[in-house]
N, C-alpha and C positions, 0 to 999 in steps of 0.2 A: 504494499499499499505504501500513497505518495502520502508522505508527513512533512505539515509545515508549525513551526512554533513560533506562540503568541508574544511579545517584548514580555507580556507580565510573566509569562511562564519561564522566562529567562530570567529575572528576578527573582523569582523564587528559587531558583538554583542557586545563583549565588548566596544568598543568605545560608543557604542550608549549609549545613556542622558534619552529621553526620557522614560520615564513609558508607559504613556498609546502607546504608539507608540511598546514595548514592547509584554507589552498582548492581542492586536493585533494581532500582530504575532505569537503570543502561541497558539492566539484561531488558526488561520490560519494553524499552523503543524497539529494539532489536526484535527483540519478537513481534512486534508489532510490525518490523518493514519486510517479514519473512511470512506474514499467514496471508493471505489471501483475505479471507472472509474476518467482519468484528466477530461474529460469534465463535471462531475457532480461539481466537481469545483467554485464556482462562482470566476467570476474578473480573469478564468488563459485566456493569448494570448499566439499565439505564436509568437516567433520572427521572423519575414521573413529570408530567407537568409538560415537557421539555422535546419534541419529536428528534430534536440531532443531537441531545446531550447525554453521555455516557459519563459514571467516573471508574477510577480501578485502583481497587484497594494493592497499598504498599505499605505495609506496615502500621503504624498511626497515621501514616501520610495519604494522601489522597490526590490519582492523576486527572483534573477535571481536562476533559475532552468535546468536541465537537469532530462528525461525521455524515460528513457531503460527498455523494456521488464515487467512492471510493477513496476519500480525500481524508487525513485525519490530522486534526488542528491543533494541537496541543497546547490550553489557555493555564490552566490555574495547575502545579503542584503546593499546595500545603497541608495542614494538619489537620485531622478528620472531623474535629469542630469549628474549627473555619471554611468548610471547603462551600457549603451554604449558605453559608454568608459573602461569599465571593461569585463567586458562581454556581449558572448562569445566569 
């Protein structure tokens, strides 16, 4: 799949200090690139009320993303209690 990165997503990564979470995120992004369908990816859940918004759990963090016509747009990567405040 084609992946694009939002400016806020990049800022969230710069703030992140935990190396094990960064490694887990890197493996998830690699898996996103390799898979052909969003349903093939483990741990993806649709966010109710938003037709193209999804989230992936990575430890205590959540990766918020949009899926449009085979393109994934990574929007935010924040702690689990903040994801619904800033995404979508």
